[in-house]
Backbone as a chain_set.jsonl record, in Angstrom:
{"seq": "XXXXXXXXXXXXXXXXXXXXXXXXXXXXXXXXXXXXXXXXXXXXXXXXXXXXXXXXXXXXXXXXXXXXXXXXXXXXXXXXXXXXXXXXXXXXXXXXXXXXXXXXXXXXXXXXXXXXXXXXXXXXXXXX", "coords": {"N": [[-81.374, 53.402, 315.39], [-79.354, 54.119, 313.631], [-78.514, 56.433, 314.872], [-77.496, 55.48, 317.361], [-75.429, 53.868, 316.385], [-73.866, 55.814, 315.103], [-73.141, 57.349, 317.3], [-71.582, 55.494, 318.711], [-69.494, 55.192, 316.837], [-68.472, 57.811, 316.842], [-67.551, 57.95, 319.483], [-65.549, 56.004, 319.351], [-63.828, 57.259, 317.527], [-63.066, 59.514, 319.014], [-61.736, 58.21, 321.083], [-59.601, 57.092, 319.623], [-58.331, 59.443, 318.776], [-57.608, 60.543, 321.265], [-55.852, 58.551, 322.116], [-53.803, 58.708, 320.218], [-52.801, 61.193, 320.845], [-51.795, 60.658, 323.255], [-53.232, 61.041, 325.643], [-55.147, 59.614, 326.921], [-54.843, 58.145, 329.422], [-55.171, 60.144, 331.345], [-57.748, 60.979, 331.085], [-60.491, 60.782, 332.681], [-63.157, 61.187, 332.225], [-63.621, 60.093, 329.726], [-63.393, 57.345, 330.171], [-65.615, 56.919, 331.794], [-67.736, 57.601, 330.063], [-67.267, 55.683, 328.091], [-67.793, 53.343, 329.513], [-70.547, 53.571, 329.987], [-71.36, 53.437, 327.383], [-71.425, 50.816, 326.652], [-73.893, 49.685, 326.306], [-74.769, 50.551, 323.85], [-74.487, 48.933, 321.381], [-76.407, 46.912, 321.862], [-78.776, 48.408, 322.17], [-78.885, 49.619, 319.63], [-79.219, 47.4, 317.912], [-81.659, 46.354, 318.872], [-83.434, 48.557, 318.557], [-83.245, 48.976, 315.792], [-84.312, 46.586, 314.793], [-86.918, 46.669, 315.897], [-88.042, 49.076, 314.8], [-87.87, 48.505, 312.093], [-89.572, 46.288, 311.803], [-91.966, 47.356, 312.675], [-92.996, 48.946, 310.62], [-93.477, 47.199, 308.588], [-95.348, 44.821, 306.793], [-95.207, 41.823, 305.958], [-96.945, 39.905, 305.021], [-98.868, 41.019, 303.467], [-99.845, 42.25, 300.247], [-99.342, 44.95, 298.23], [-102.139, 46.466, 296.895], [-103.227, 44.015, 296.082], [-103.711, 42.241, 298.249], [-105.228, 43.203, 301.044], [-104.66, 44.644, 304.331], [-106.739, 44.092, 306.102], [-107.828, 41.749, 305.033], [-105.739, 39.991, 305.334], [-105.428, 39.136, 307.916], [-104.981, 36.628, 310.336], [-107.435, 34.25, 311.004], [-107.474, 32.345, 313.033], [-105.921, 33.172, 315.156], [-105.999, 34.332, 318.334], [-106.576, 37.205, 320.485], [-105.642, 36.751, 323.062], [-103.699, 34.746, 322.694], [-101.771, 36.16, 321.304], [-101.051, 38.072, 323.222], [-100.04, 36.392, 325.235], [-97.839, 35.179, 323.91], [-96.258, 37.445, 323.329], [-95.727, 38.3, 325.933], [-94.242, 36.125, 326.944], [-91.986, 36.192, 325.214], [-90.997, 38.738, 325.893], [-90.346, 38.397, 328.631], [-88.417, 36.393, 328.347], [-86.385, 37.695, 326.835], [-85.82, 39.758, 328.64], [-84.767, 38.279, 330.751], [-82.468, 37.218, 329.482], [-81.131, 39.63, 328.971], [-80.633, 40.471, 331.597], [-78.887, 38.456, 332.446], [-76.745, 38.877, 330.67], [-75.975, 41.445, 331.489], [-75.2, 40.903, 334.15], [-73.026, 39.149, 333.722], [-71.296, 40.895, 332.375], [-70.792, 42.874, 334.35], [-69.599, 41.248, 336.263], [-67.218, 40.441, 334.961], [-66.004, 42.914, 334.576], [-65.595, 43.766, 337.217], [-63.781, 41.823, 338.022], [-61.527, 42.566, 336.674], [-58.618, 43.195, 334.597], [-56.252, 40.604, 333.881], [-53.043, 40.344, 335.47], [-49.952, 41.423, 333.926], [-47.89, 39.564, 334.041], [-49.292, 37.212, 334.381], [-50.567, 37.027, 331.938], [-48.54, 36.683, 329.993], [-47.023, 34.669, 331.038], [-44.552, 35.005, 332.129], [-42.464, 36.7, 334.493], [-40.97, 38.813, 333.766], [-40.668, 42.198, 332.695], [-42.303, 43.342, 329.76], [-41.248, 44.881, 326.677], [-42.506, 48.108, 325.778], [-44.319, 49.365, 323.083], [-43.647, 52.367, 321.499], [-44.996, 55.28, 319.975]], "CA": [[-80.275, 52.502, 315.158], [-78.28, 54.898, 313.016], [-78.015, 57.356, 315.896], [-76.655, 54.745, 318.302], [-74.223, 53.484, 315.663], [-73.048, 57.017, 314.908], [-72.587, 57.708, 318.602], [-70.49, 54.549, 318.984], [-68.382, 55.536, 315.947], [-67.903, 59.049, 317.347], [-66.804, 57.612, 320.692], [-64.331, 55.311, 318.916], [-62.939, 58.263, 316.926], [-62.514, 60.303, 320.116], [-60.754, 57.348, 321.742], [-58.416, 57.022, 318.776], [-57.671, 60.749, 318.84], [-56.962, 60.655, 322.574], [-54.728, 57.622, 322.164], [-52.719, 59.264, 319.399], [-52.246, 62.349, 321.55], [-51.325, 60.088, 324.521], [-53.935, 61.723, 326.711], [-56.222, 58.788, 327.437], [-54.756, 57.79, 330.844], [-55.591, 61.244, 332.212], [-59.12, 61.357, 330.762], [-61.439, 59.944, 333.421], [-64.483, 61.341, 331.633], [-63.736, 59.164, 328.601], [-63.655, 56.015, 330.723], [-67.012, 56.873, 332.261], [-68.603, 57.563, 328.881], [-67.068, 54.383, 327.438], [-68.487, 52.338, 330.31], [-71.985, 53.702, 329.735], [-71.649, 53.155, 325.977], [-71.485, 49.37, 326.415], [-75.259, 49.326, 325.928], [-75.098, 51.061, 322.52], [-74.765, 47.897, 320.367], [-77.671, 46.241, 322.171], [-79.85, 49.331, 321.846], [-78.933, 49.801, 318.18], [-79.801, 46.202, 317.313], [-83.068, 46.264, 319.262], [-84.204, 49.634, 317.923], [-83.296, 48.725, 314.36], [-85.255, 45.503, 314.546], [-88.275, 47.114, 316.228], [-88.537, 50.06, 313.845], [-88.029, 47.851, 310.793], [-90.75, 45.427, 311.82], [-93.196, 48.122, 312.912], [-93.519, 49.478, 309.385], [-93.52, 46.182, 307.533], [-96.357, 43.772, 306.887], [-94.769, 40.971, 304.848], [-97.986, 39.013, 304.551], [-99.783, 41.752, 302.595], [-99.32, 42.642, 298.947], [-99.967, 46.229, 297.901], [-103.111, 46.446, 295.813], [-103.819, 42.689, 295.88], [-104.163, 41.671, 299.514], [-105.249, 44.287, 302.028], [-104.349, 44.255, 305.707], [-107.943, 43.529, 306.709], [-108.017, 40.382, 304.535], [-104.583, 39.138, 305.629], [-105.407, 38.8, 309.339], [-105.213, 35.202, 310.583], [-108.659, 34.103, 311.794], [-107.292, 31.424, 314.146], [-105.073, 33.749, 316.196], [-106.8, 35.157, 319.246], [-105.852, 38.271, 321.175], [-104.958, 36.189, 324.234], [-102.477, 34.043, 322.271], [-100.789, 37.19, 320.967], [-100.586, 38.644, 324.496], [-99.212, 35.387, 325.912], [-96.556, 35.017, 323.212], [-95.462, 38.653, 323.542], [-95.271, 38.295, 327.329], [-93.18, 35.118, 327.069], [-90.79, 36.715, 324.554], [-90.488, 39.859, 326.693], [-89.694, 37.845, 329.82], [-87.217, 35.685, 327.912], [-85.352, 38.677, 326.495], [-85.435, 40.453, 329.871], [-83.869, 37.372, 331.461], [-81.185, 37.199, 328.776], [-80.475, 40.921, 329.205], [-80.137, 40.469, 332.979], [-77.716, 37.575, 332.49], [-75.654, 39.571, 329.972], [-75.529, 42.534, 332.37], [-74.513, 40.298, 335.293], [-71.723, 38.676, 333.253], [-70.457, 42.056, 332.088], [-70.369, 43.457, 335.627], [-68.681, 40.294, 336.897], [-65.914, 40.508, 334.299], [-65.417, 44.231, 334.838], [-65.118, 43.775, 338.61], [-62.607, 40.947, 338.125], [-60.391, 43.318, 336.159], [-57.716, 42.541, 333.649], [-55.201, 39.848, 334.558], [-51.73, 40.991, 335.518], [-49.164, 41.163, 332.72], [-47.131, 38.331, 334.242], [-50.211, 36.095, 334.165], [-50.9, 36.949, 330.522], [-47.425, 36.185, 329.19], [-46.436, 33.502, 331.674], [-43.251, 35.348, 332.683], [-42.492, 37.827, 335.414], [-40.14, 39.875, 333.212], [-41.466, 43.217, 332.007], [-42.229, 43.321, 328.305], [-41.034, 46.221, 326.119], [-43.722, 48.8, 325.361], [-44.144, 50.017, 321.794], [-43.901, 53.812, 321.535], [-45.276, 55.859, 318.657]], "C": [[-79.088, 53.271, 314.583], [-77.674, 55.856, 314.035], [-77.099, 56.667, 316.893], [-75.354, 54.303, 317.642], [-73.289, 54.661, 315.445], [-72.409, 57.463, 316.212], [-71.429, 56.787, 318.98], [-69.273, 54.852, 318.112], [-67.698, 56.825, 316.395], [-67.063, 58.794, 318.595], [-65.505, 56.894, 320.343], [-63.339, 56.293, 318.305], [-62.306, 59.14, 317.999], [-61.458, 59.494, 320.864], [-59.479, 57.22, 320.946], [-57.631, 58.327, 318.83], [-56.953, 60.931, 320.178], [-55.751, 59.736, 322.686], [-53.541, 58.158, 321.373], [-52.058, 60.468, 320.073], [-51.705, 61.952, 322.927], [-51.923, 60.821, 325.71], [-54.943, 60.819, 327.405], [-56.046, 58.385, 328.906], [-55.224, 58.895, 331.783], [-57.061, 61.605, 332.025], [-60.11, 60.436, 331.458], [-62.835, 60.034, 332.82], [-64.676, 60.37, 330.478], [-64.038, 57.756, 329.093], [-65.1, 55.886, 331.182], [-67.983, 56.8, 331.088], [-68.488, 56.207, 328.186], [-67.785, 53.271, 328.197], [-69.983, 52.379, 330.049], [-72.33, 53.374, 328.288], [-71.67, 51.661, 325.67], [-72.869, 48.927, 325.95], [-75.597, 49.74, 324.497], [-75.324, 49.969, 321.471], [-76.084, 47.173, 320.602], [-78.856, 47.13, 321.807], [-79.989, 49.522, 320.339], [-79.591, 48.598, 317.51], [-81.293, 46.098, 317.624], [-83.907, 47.329, 318.567], [-84.306, 49.428, 316.415], [-84.298, 47.636, 314.015], [-86.689, 45.965, 314.797], [-88.816, 48.069, 315.172], [-88.681, 49.478, 312.438], [-89.318, 47.047, 310.752], [-92.049, 46.193, 312.05], [-93.811, 48.613, 311.601], [-93.713, 48.46, 308.285], [-94.643, 45.185, 307.817], [-96.08, 42.797, 305.746], [-95.87, 40.07, 304.3], [-98.984, 39.719, 303.644], [-99.079, 42.129, 301.297], [-100.075, 43.896, 298.526], [-100.887, 46.092, 296.689], [-103.797, 45.109, 295.596], [-104.407, 42.095, 297.151], [-104.088, 42.759, 300.573], [-104.939, 43.74, 303.423], [-105.551, 43.591, 306.37], [-108.169, 42.08, 306.27], [-106.875, 39.447, 304.926], [-104.443, 38.782, 307.104], [-105.731, 37.321, 309.503], [-106.451, 35.029, 311.452], [-108.472, 33.214, 313.03], [-106.459, 31.974, 315.29], [-105.925, 34.674, 317.059], [-105.929, 36.219, 319.905], [-105.084, 37.717, 322.372], [-103.683, 35.447, 323.83], [-101.391, 35.034, 321.881], [-100.204, 37.786, 322.243], [-99.674, 37.666, 325.22], [-97.855, 35.25, 325.229], [-95.677, 36.251, 323.382], [-94.92, 38.727, 324.966], [-94.124, 37.309, 327.523], [-91.887, 35.615, 326.42], [-90.171, 37.867, 325.346], [-89.761, 39.358, 327.929], [-88.402, 37.107, 329.458], [-86.085, 36.66, 327.597], [-84.918, 39.492, 327.722], [-84.487, 39.578, 330.698], [-82.497, 37.286, 330.811], [-80.424, 38.507, 328.97], [-79.903, 40.991, 330.615], [-78.892, 39.599, 333.109], [-76.52, 38.244, 331.809], [-75.101, 40.702, 330.833], [-74.73, 41.975, 333.539], [-73.121, 39.803, 334.883], [-70.774, 39.83, 332.962], [-69.925, 42.673, 333.37], [-69.365, 42.546, 336.323], [-67.286, 40.355, 336.281], [-65.239, 41.85, 334.516], [-64.865, 44.297, 336.257], [-63.883, 42.898, 338.789], [-61.362, 41.654, 337.621], [-59.556, 42.509, 335.192], [-56.668, 41.745, 334.419], [-53.882, 40.607, 334.503], [-50.918, 40.594, 334.293], [-48.371, 39.869, 332.843], [-48.015, 37.104, 334.023], [-50.528, 35.925, 332.69], [-49.78, 36.309, 329.711], [-46.791, 34.936, 329.774], [-45.06, 33.765, 332.236], [-43.413, 36.547, 333.598], [-41.653, 38.991, 334.899], [-41.018, 40.925, 332.534], [-41.232, 43.167, 330.505], [-41.994, 44.735, 327.781], [-42.352, 46.803, 325.606], [-43.433, 49.525, 324.059], [-44.519, 51.485, 321.917], [-44.131, 54.309, 320.123], [-44.214, 56.843, 318.273]], "O": [[-77.95, 53.082, 315.014], [-76.461, 56.064, 314.054], [-76.044, 57.199, 317.239], [-74.293, 54.354, 318.265], [-72.072, 54.532, 315.581], [-71.261, 57.906, 316.224], [-70.415, 57.244, 319.508], [-68.141, 54.779, 318.589], [-66.472, 56.925, 316.336], [-65.981, 59.363, 318.743], [-64.473, 57.143, 320.965], [-62.136, 56.178, 318.536], [-61.126, 59.476, 317.901], [-60.411, 60.025, 321.236], [-58.387, 57.236, 321.514], [-56.403, 58.313, 318.919], [-55.822, 61.417, 320.218], [-54.74, 60.105, 323.284], [-52.399, 58.065, 321.822], [-50.869, 60.715, 319.873], [-51.217, 62.799, 323.675], [-51.223, 61.177, 326.657], [-55.542, 61.231, 328.398], [-57.056, 58.289, 329.603], [-55.632, 58.611, 332.908], [-57.572, 62.462, 332.745], [-60.524, 59.424, 330.892], [-63.61, 59.08, 332.892], [-65.784, 59.874, 330.27], [-64.851, 57.05, 328.496], [-65.732, 54.85, 330.976], [-68.941, 56.027, 331.116], [-69.491, 55.646, 327.744], [-68.326, 52.352, 327.582], [-70.618, 51.334, 329.906], [-73.483, 53.061, 327.992], [-71.912, 51.279, 324.525], [-73.0, 47.906, 325.274], [-76.627, 49.315, 323.974], [-76.292, 50.07, 320.716], [-76.798, 46.856, 319.651], [-79.825, 46.665, 321.208], [-81.107, 49.581, 319.827], [-80.434, 48.767, 316.629], [-82.095, 45.79, 316.743], [-84.98, 47.028, 318.043], [-85.357, 49.685, 315.829], [-85.049, 47.761, 313.048], [-87.579, 45.683, 313.994], [-89.937, 47.889, 314.695], [-89.537, 49.924, 311.674], [-90.069, 47.117, 309.779], [-93.119, 45.725, 311.661], [-95.035, 48.686, 311.49], [-94.077, 48.817, 307.165], [-94.844, 44.767, 308.958], [-96.662, 42.933, 304.67], [-95.725, 39.525, 303.206], [-99.873, 39.066, 303.098], [-97.861, 42.305, 301.266], [-101.305, 43.899, 298.473], [-100.471, 45.663, 295.613], [-104.86, 45.068, 294.976], [-105.489, 41.51, 297.122], [-102.997, 43.184, 300.953], [-104.956, 42.53, 303.652], [-105.391, 42.629, 307.12], [-108.654, 41.268, 307.059], [-107.03, 38.228, 304.854], [-103.441, 38.187, 307.502], [-106.661, 36.818, 308.874], [-106.517, 35.605, 312.538], [-109.244, 33.326, 313.982], [-106.304, 31.3, 316.308], [-106.49, 35.658, 316.582], [-104.701, 36.138, 319.881], [-103.98, 38.178, 322.66], [-102.686, 35.51, 324.548], [-100.21, 34.772, 322.106], [-98.993, 37.984, 322.336], [-98.643, 38.066, 325.762], [-96.827, 35.21, 325.905], [-94.467, 36.118, 323.562], [-93.79, 39.164, 325.183], [-93.141, 37.626, 328.193], [-90.811, 35.48, 327.003], [-88.948, 37.956, 325.454], [-88.674, 39.841, 328.246], [-87.411, 37.19, 330.184], [-84.954, 36.468, 328.044], [-83.752, 39.874, 327.819], [-83.521, 40.077, 331.275], [-81.479, 37.282, 331.502], [-79.202, 38.495, 329.118], [-78.807, 41.514, 330.812], [-77.947, 39.967, 333.806], [-75.403, 38.181, 332.322], [-73.887, 40.894, 330.897], [-73.683, 42.523, 333.884], [-72.149, 40.011, 335.609], [-69.584, 39.751, 333.268], [-68.733, 42.966, 333.469], [-68.391, 43.021, 336.906], [-66.286, 40.324, 336.999], [-64.015, 41.911, 334.631], [-63.777, 44.83, 336.472], [-63.028, 43.2, 339.622], [-60.258, 41.375, 338.088], [-59.763, 41.31, 335.0], [-56.241, 42.164, 335.495], [-53.646, 41.409, 333.6], [-51.168, 39.551, 333.69], [-48.198, 39.153, 331.857], [-47.544, 36.076, 333.537], [-50.738, 34.804, 332.229], [-50.042, 35.483, 328.837], [-46.088, 34.214, 329.067], [-44.438, 32.849, 332.775], [-44.375, 37.307, 333.491], [-41.624, 40.05, 335.526], [-41.998, 40.583, 331.872], [-40.107, 42.975, 330.042], [-42.486, 45.696, 328.372], [-43.197, 46.086, 325.071], [-42.424, 50.22, 323.94], [-45.607, 51.806, 322.396], [-43.521, 53.809, 319.177], [-44.279, 57.433, 317.195]]}, "num_chains": 1, "name": "protein.A"}
């Protein structure tokens, strides 16, 4: 999680540096890297949650309640497998929908400037 977050912050810093040097329109490599970095927030959130939960057993108390005694007797292996399969399929479906929406909006492109402002007159551009 920290690695993905640091990578996203590094990419943002590079983008800021390129913008300040007015080099970003000529940098095709930056656009390609930025496009592939869209997955970084999703990966960071998923990895952070997975690695946090893998090392934690909130139902046990150190020295008082061992892991062997804190296992639920009414939960079978098949119910665990079924619930994990359902959650995996649900999250895979949500990920597919998010990917489809992202691709759809990227292919549509940004609206023209005249459509954004409601006028056909060119707007002044702020220069640094």
